[in-house]
C-alpha positions as CSV (number, residue, x, y, z in Angstrom):
1,M,100.5,74.6,97.2
2,F,103.6,76.7,95.6
3,S,107.3,75.4,96.2
4,V,110.6,77.5,97.5
5,G,111.2,80.0,94.8
6,D,108.4,80.3,93.8
7,K,107.1,84.1,92.4
8,I,103.6,84.9,93.8
9,I,101.5,87.6,93.8
10,Y,100.0,87.8,97.3
11,G,97.1,89.7,98.2
12,E,97.5,93.6,97.1
13,N,101.2,93.3,98.0
14,G,102.4,92.1,94.3
15,V,105.0,89.9,93.7
16,C,107.0,88.0,96.3
17,T,109.0,84.9,96.6
18,V,108.6,82.2,98.5
19,A,111.5,82.2,100.7
20,K,110.6,79.1,103.1
21,I,107.6,77.0,104.0
22,G,107.6,75.8,107.5
23,P,106.1,76.3,110.9
24,L,106.3,80.0,112.5
25,E,109.7,80.6,114.3
26,M,108.6,82.1,117.3
27,S,107.5,80.8,120.7
28,G,103.9,80.1,121.1
29,A,103.4,79.0,117.6
30,S,101.9,75.6,116.3
31,A,104.7,73.3,114.9
32,D,101.5,71.5,113.1
33,K,100.6,75.0,110.8
34,L,102.6,75.7,107.8
35,Y,103.4,79.0,106.6
36,Y,104.8,80.8,103.7
37,Y,107.7,83.0,104.1
38,L,106.9,85.6,101.5
39,E,110.1,88.1,100.2
40,P,108.2,91.1,98.7
41,L,110.3,92.4,95.3
42,V,109.4,95.7,95.9
43,G,110.0,96.9,100.0
44,T,111.4,94.9,102.4
45,G,110.5,92.4,104.8
46,V,108.8,89.0,105.2
47,Y,105.1,88.2,105.0
48,Y,103.9,84.9,106.7
49,T,100.9,83.8,105.6
50,P,99.1,80.3,106.3
51,V,99.8,77.6,103.6
52,D,96.1,77.1,103.7
53,S,94.8,80.7,104.4
54,G,92.1,82.2,102.4
55,A,94.6,85.2,101.2
56,F,94.6,86.0,97.3
57,M,98.0,84.0,96.2
58,R,98.4,83.3,92.6
59,P,101.4,82.6,90.4
60,V,103.5,85.4,88.3
61,I,101.6,85.7,84.7
62,S,103.8,84.2,81.6
63,R,106.0,86.0,79.3
64,D,103.0,85.7,76.6
65,E,100.6,86.9,79.0
66,A,103.1,89.9,79.6
67,E,103.6,90.7,76.0
68,A,99.9,90.4,75.1
69,L,98.8,93.0,78.3
70,I,101.5,95.1,76.9
71,L,99.7,95.4,73.4
72,A,96.4,95.8,75.0
73,I,97.4,98.7,77.1
74,P,96.0,101.3,74.4
75,S,92.4,99.3,74.5
76,I,92.3,99.1,78.2
77,A,90.0,102.0,79.4
78,P,90.9,104.2,82.3
79,A,89.6,104.0,85.5
80,I,88.4,107.5,86.7
81,C,86.4,107.9,89.8
82,H,84.1,110.7,89.3
83,D,82.9,111.5,92.8
84,N,85.7,113.6,94.8
85,R,84.4,112.5,98.1
86,F,87.4,111.1,99.5
87,N,85.8,107.7,100.9
88,H,84.2,107.0,97.8
89,V,87.6,107.8,95.7
90,D,89.3,105.7,98.0
91,A,86.6,102.7,98.2
92,F,86.9,102.9,94.2
93,Y,90.5,102.0,94.0
94,K,90.5,99.6,96.6
95,E,87.9,97.7,94.7
96,L,90.3,97.7,91.4
97,F,93.1,96.8,93.5
98,R,90.9,93.6,94.8
99,Q,90.7,92.5,91.2
100,H,94.4,91.5,91.2
101,S,94.6,91.6,87.4
102,C,97.4,93.6,85.7
103,E,94.4,95.2,83.3
104,A,93.0,96.6,86.6
105,L,96.3,97.9,87.4
106,V,96.9,99.5,83.8
107,A,93.4,101.1,84.4
108,I,94.1,102.8,87.5
109,V,97.7,103.8,86.1
110,K,96.3,105.4,83.2
111,G,92.9,107.2,85.2
112,L,95.2,108.4,87.7
113,H,97.4,110.1,84.7
114,E,94.6,111.7,82.7
115,R,93.2,113.0,86.0
116,M,96.4,114.5,87.4
117,S,97.2,115.8,83.7
118,E,93.8,117.8,84.0
119,K,94.3,119.6,86.9
120,K,97.2,122.4,87.8
121,T,98.1,120.6,91.0
122,K,98.8,117.1,91.9
123,S,97.2,115.4,94.9
124,S,100.0,113.7,96.7
125,R,97.4,110.6,97.4
126,A,96.4,110.0,93.6
127,E,100.2,109.8,93.3
128,I,100.9,107.2,96.3
129,T,97.7,105.2,94.1
130,M,99.6,105.6,91.1
131,K,103.3,104.7,92.2
132,R,101.8,101.4,94.4
133,A,99.9,100.5,90.8
134,K,102.8,100.8,88.9
135,D,105.1,99.1,91.6
136,I,102.5,96.2,91.4
137,L,102.3,95.7,87.7
138,H,106.2,96.6,86.9
139,G,107.0,94.1,89.9
140,E,104.6,91.3,87.9
141,L,106.5,92.6,84.3
142,S,109.8,92.1,85.3
143,I,109.4,88.6,86.5
144,A,107.4,87.1,83.8
145,L,109.4,89.3,80.8
146,D,112.9,88.5,82.9
147,M,114.0,91.8,83.1
148,D,115.5,94.4,86.0
149,L,112.3,96.4,87.5
150,G,113.8,99.7,86.2
151,E,113.5,98.6,82.4
152,V,109.8,97.7,82.4
153,E,108.7,101.2,82.1
154,S,110.9,102.1,78.9
155,Y,110.0,98.6,77.7
156,I,106.1,99.0,77.7
157,A,106.8,102.2,75.8
158,D,109.2,100.9,72.9
159,R,106.7,98.0,72.5
160,L,104.0,100.2,72.4
161,K,105.7,102.8,69.8
162,A,106.9,99.6,67.4
163,A,103.5,98.5,67.5
164,A,102.0,101.5,66.6
165,E,104.0,101.8,63.6
């Protein structure tokens, strides 16, 4: 069970802070069932999920794991869907998001970046998918590395440049 203040990955929603643990505060809700009140790092609102639900939740990776991931980025293969049918492309990326791993998010970003750089026009769907993957990835790295969300991308670039030298 997580504690109030913990930073966790919640499903495909990215980093959330456990703001409260308690019964739902709405009429008709059972006072016996406990819920996590989760505030997303990126976006607004609150997610409510039963403490004993089957929803995917895990702690944010450690600083050491984040640093190791950054150094591994060049070796992570880009995820590229070679089928252009809309429903197949959508299913391809949904499956990667369901892995709930930073490596899968890196693969999505690298694959979409590669695909979009090959084409003259950009797909708004690809841009939305890439933004979502970056938001989740950068959110987790910002917590693991204890830095502002806006600093993550340049930090990654600097670390990879230094490692290559």
